[in-house]
C-alpha positions as CSV (number, residue, x, y, z in Angstrom):
1,X,-0.4,-9.3,13.9
2,X,1.8,-7.4,11.4
3,X,5.2,-8.4,10.3
4,X,8.1,-6.2,11.1
5,X,10.2,-5.0,8.2
6,X,13.3,-2.8,8.1
7,X,14.1,-1.1,11.4
8,X,11.1,-2.7,13.2
9,X,8.5,-0.7,11.1
10,X,5.4,-2.8,10.3
11,X,4.6,-3.6,6.7
12,X,1.4,-1.6,7.1
13,X,3.2,1.5,8.3
14,X,5.9,1.2,5.6
15,X,3.2,0.9,2.9
16,X,1.2,3.9,4.3
17,X,4.4,6.0,4.5
18,X,5.4,5.1,0.9
19,X,1.9,6.1,-0.4
20,X,1.9,9.3,1.7
21,X,5.3,10.2,0.2
22,X,4.3,9.5,-3.3
23,X,3.3,12.3,-5.7
24,X,0.0,10.7,-6.6
25,X,-1.6,7.3,-7.0
26,X,0.7,4.3,-7.0
27,X,0.3,0.6,-7.7
28,X,1.5,-2.4,-5.6
29,X,4.7,-2.8,-7.5
30,X,5.8,0.8,-6.9
31,X,4.8,0.8,-3.2
32,X,6.4,-2.5,-2.7
33,X,9.7,-1.2,-3.9
34,X,9.5,1.9,-1.8
35,X,8.4,0.0,1.3
36,X,10.8,-2.9,0.8
37,X,8.1,-5.5,0.9
38,X,6.7,-7.9,-1.8
39,X,4.1,-6.6,-4.2
40,X,1.5,-9.0,-2.8
41,X,2.3,-7.9,0.8
42,X,2.0,-4.3,-0.3
43,X,-1.3,-4.9,-2.0
44,X,-2.8,-6.7,0.9
45,X,-1.8,-3.9,3.3
46,X,-3.3,-1.3,0.9
47,X,-6.6,-3.2,0.7
48,X,-6.7,-3.2,4.6
49,X,-5.9,0.5,4.6
50,X,-8.8,1.1,2.2
51,X,-11.1,-0.7,4.7
52,X,-9.7,1.6,7.5
53,X,-10.5,4.7,5.4
54,X,-6.8,5.7,5.1
55,X,-6.5,5.1,1.3
56,X,-8.6,5.4,-1.8
57,X,-8.5,2.6,-4.4
58,X,-8.4,4.4,-7.8
59,X,-8.7,1.5,-10.2
60,X,-8.1,-2.2,-10.6
61,X,-8.0,-4.6,-13.5
62,X,-8.7,-7.6,-11.4
63,X,-10.4,-8.0,-8.0
64,X,-9.1,-8.1,-4.5
65,X,-5.3,-8.3,-4.1
66,X,-4.5,-7.0,-7.6
67,X,-0.9,-5.6,-7.5
68,X,-1.7,-3.5,-10.6
69,X,-4.5,-1.6,-8.8
70,X,-3.6,2.0,-8.0
71,X,-4.2,3.5,-4.6
72,X,-3.8,7.0,-3.1
73,X,-3.4,8.1,0.5
74,X,-6.2,10.3,1.9
75,X,-4.9,13.8,2.4
76,X,-5.5,15.4,5.8
């Protein structure tokens, strides 16, 4: 179950939209600000989107759920 953020959009959808609208790779802090969610919530959503094949994880200093990791949306 996904939580609903602003205007009933799920956190997952807000995070995906923020990354698709970015000009390149972005970390959890940047995406969180754009999607209006917490950095941890953004990072968790991005990790799930990577598993779904919708994002690419570019780099990470730590392991799973690292807000400083950068992600990029797959381009159609």
